[in-house]
N, C-alpha and C positions, 0 to 999 in steps of 0.2 A: 690610643685613639680607637682601635678596634674594640677593646674591652668596654670603653665608655658607650659606644654605639650598641653593643650587645646588651649592656646593662639597661639602657633606656628602652631597648626593644622588649626585653623580658618584663620590665616594669609596665609597659603598655599592654602586653599580653595578659599580665596578671590582673589588670583592671577590667579586662573583658570577661564576660560570663562564659564559662565553659559549656560547650554544647555536646550532648551525647550523640546527636545525629546531625550531620551537615549535608545539605542537599547541593550537589554540584551537577548542573546540566541534567536534572531530573533523576539523579542517582543518589540514594540515601547511603552515606558512608558513615560507619561507626566512628565516634569521636576518639576512641582509645587507640585507633590504628595510626601508624606513622603516615605522614603525609605522602611520602614516596610510594608506599604500598597502597594507600587509599586511592590514589589517582589511577593506579593500574586496574582497579575494579570497574572503571568506566570502559565499556566496550569500544575498542578502537584506539585505546591509549596503552601502549606497552611501557616496559621499564625504561627504555632509552628516551622515549618521548616524555615521560614524566620527569626524568632527570633534566632534560633540556628545558622544560617549562619552569621548573623550580630554579634552575640556574639563571635563566633569563630574568626572573623576577627577584632574584637574590633572597630566596626564602630557604630556611634551613630544612632539608629533607627529613631530618629526624624529629621534626616538630609533630606533635599530635594533631590530628585533624580537628579535634574539638577546640583547639587553641587558636586557630586562624581567624582572622577578622573578615568582615563582609567585603572590605576592599580587596583583600587577597582572593576571595572567591570570585569577585567580578573580574579581576585581572586574569585569573586562570581561565575562566570561561571565555574571555575575549581572545586569548591566545589559542585555546582549543578549537573554537569555532572558525578562526581565521589565522592559521599559523603564518602565511606569507606576510601578514602585516607586521609581524615581529621578527622579520628577517630570517625565517626558517628556510633552509634550502629546499629545492623542489624534490630532491630524491628522498627527503624525509617524509613526504606525504604518501598516503595510500591510494590516492586517486589522481593520477597524473594524466593530463590531456583528456579530460572527459569527452566521450564521443559525441555528446549532445551539445555541450557548451564550449568545449575546447579549453576549459580552465583547469588549473591545478588546485585541488582542494583535498581536504582531509575528512573522511567520513567517520562518524561516530554513532554509537547507540543503534537505534532502529534503522538508520539510513543504510547500514551495511547490508543486512539481508534483503532490504527492499531493492537496492541497486543491483545486487547479485541476481535476484529473480528477474529484473528487467533485462539484464544482459543475456541471461539464458533464453528468455522469451524472444528477444530480438534475433538471436542466432537461429532459433527454430523457425521464425517467420520468414527469414531470408533464405531458408533452406541451404545453409552453408554446411560444410562437412562437420564442423563442430556441432551444429544444430542436429544433424542426423545422429551423431554419437550421443548427444543428450537425450534425444527421443528414444534411442535404443537402450539407454541406461548403461552405456559402455564408457570406458575411459576416454578422455578427450585430448590429452596432451602428449599423445604418441607413446604411451607406455606399452610394454609388452603385455599381452593378455593370455599367453599360452598357459601359464601356471597361476595367474592371479585374476581377480575380477570375475570370479565364478559365482557370484551371488544369484540365487534363484534359477529354477529351470534345469538344474543339473540332475541327471538320472544316473545313478551309480549302482554298484553292487552292495548288497546288504552286508552287515558285519558278519564275519566268519567266512566270507567268500561265496555265500549262497545267494543266487539271484532272487530278487523279490518276485512274488507271483504276479501274473498278469491280472488286470482288473477289467471288469465289464464297463460298458459305457454308463450303466446305471450307478456304478460306484461300488458294487459288491464284488466278491471274488468269483471267478468263473467256476461253475460246477463241473466235476469230472464227467466225461462221457460214459454212459452205461453200455457195456458190451452186449451185442445181440447174439443169441445162441443160434447155430445153424438148424435149418428145418430137416427133420428125419426123412429118409427116402420112403416113397409109397410102396406098399407090399405088392408083389407080383402074383397073378393068378395062374391057373393051369393052362389057360388059353393064351397066355402071354400078354393079356391086357393088364393095365395098371389097376383097374378097379373092377368090382363085380358088375357094375352097370355096363361097362364097356364090353365085358365078356358076353353078356346077354345080347347086346346089340350085334356082336359079331356072329353069334349062333343063329 
């Protein structure tokens, strides 16, 4: 019975036109890729999520993307956009208990970086500790920073153990100071004055 079902399934697929590019949720997936691998090219869908989608729809994961039908594409898009409707567990979703709506949902494509930017901005506005760490460009999740996270602003010793020279505020190197020679002593006259003019005044 299983062989008969697979036979009619392949006959139906052979009657469909092979497509070199299949568009799923705005992503162009090459038709020569396996369906399991092609689904993972959509941002927000990993390997396990792709396996669960194909298993719930009873679609062969080794099938080429170009051989799937329009009905298969619609069914996959429906599950991806709303996994709880297909009895997916909550822990399978990447956005549980959203802070604005309180719903459990799964983010895909451009919604992921957009939501991440909003989360970081909310932390900054509320002046939380995580927000301060984001503003300072430091690690947020309690990691040690003694030997890591040293990006930017680090002043160290140049290669070879020689310290780099100091710089002027204008940007160039500081010029070395010119030594000043000592003044020679003034000649003494017979009267004991330092100059001839002083000797005349004394006389």
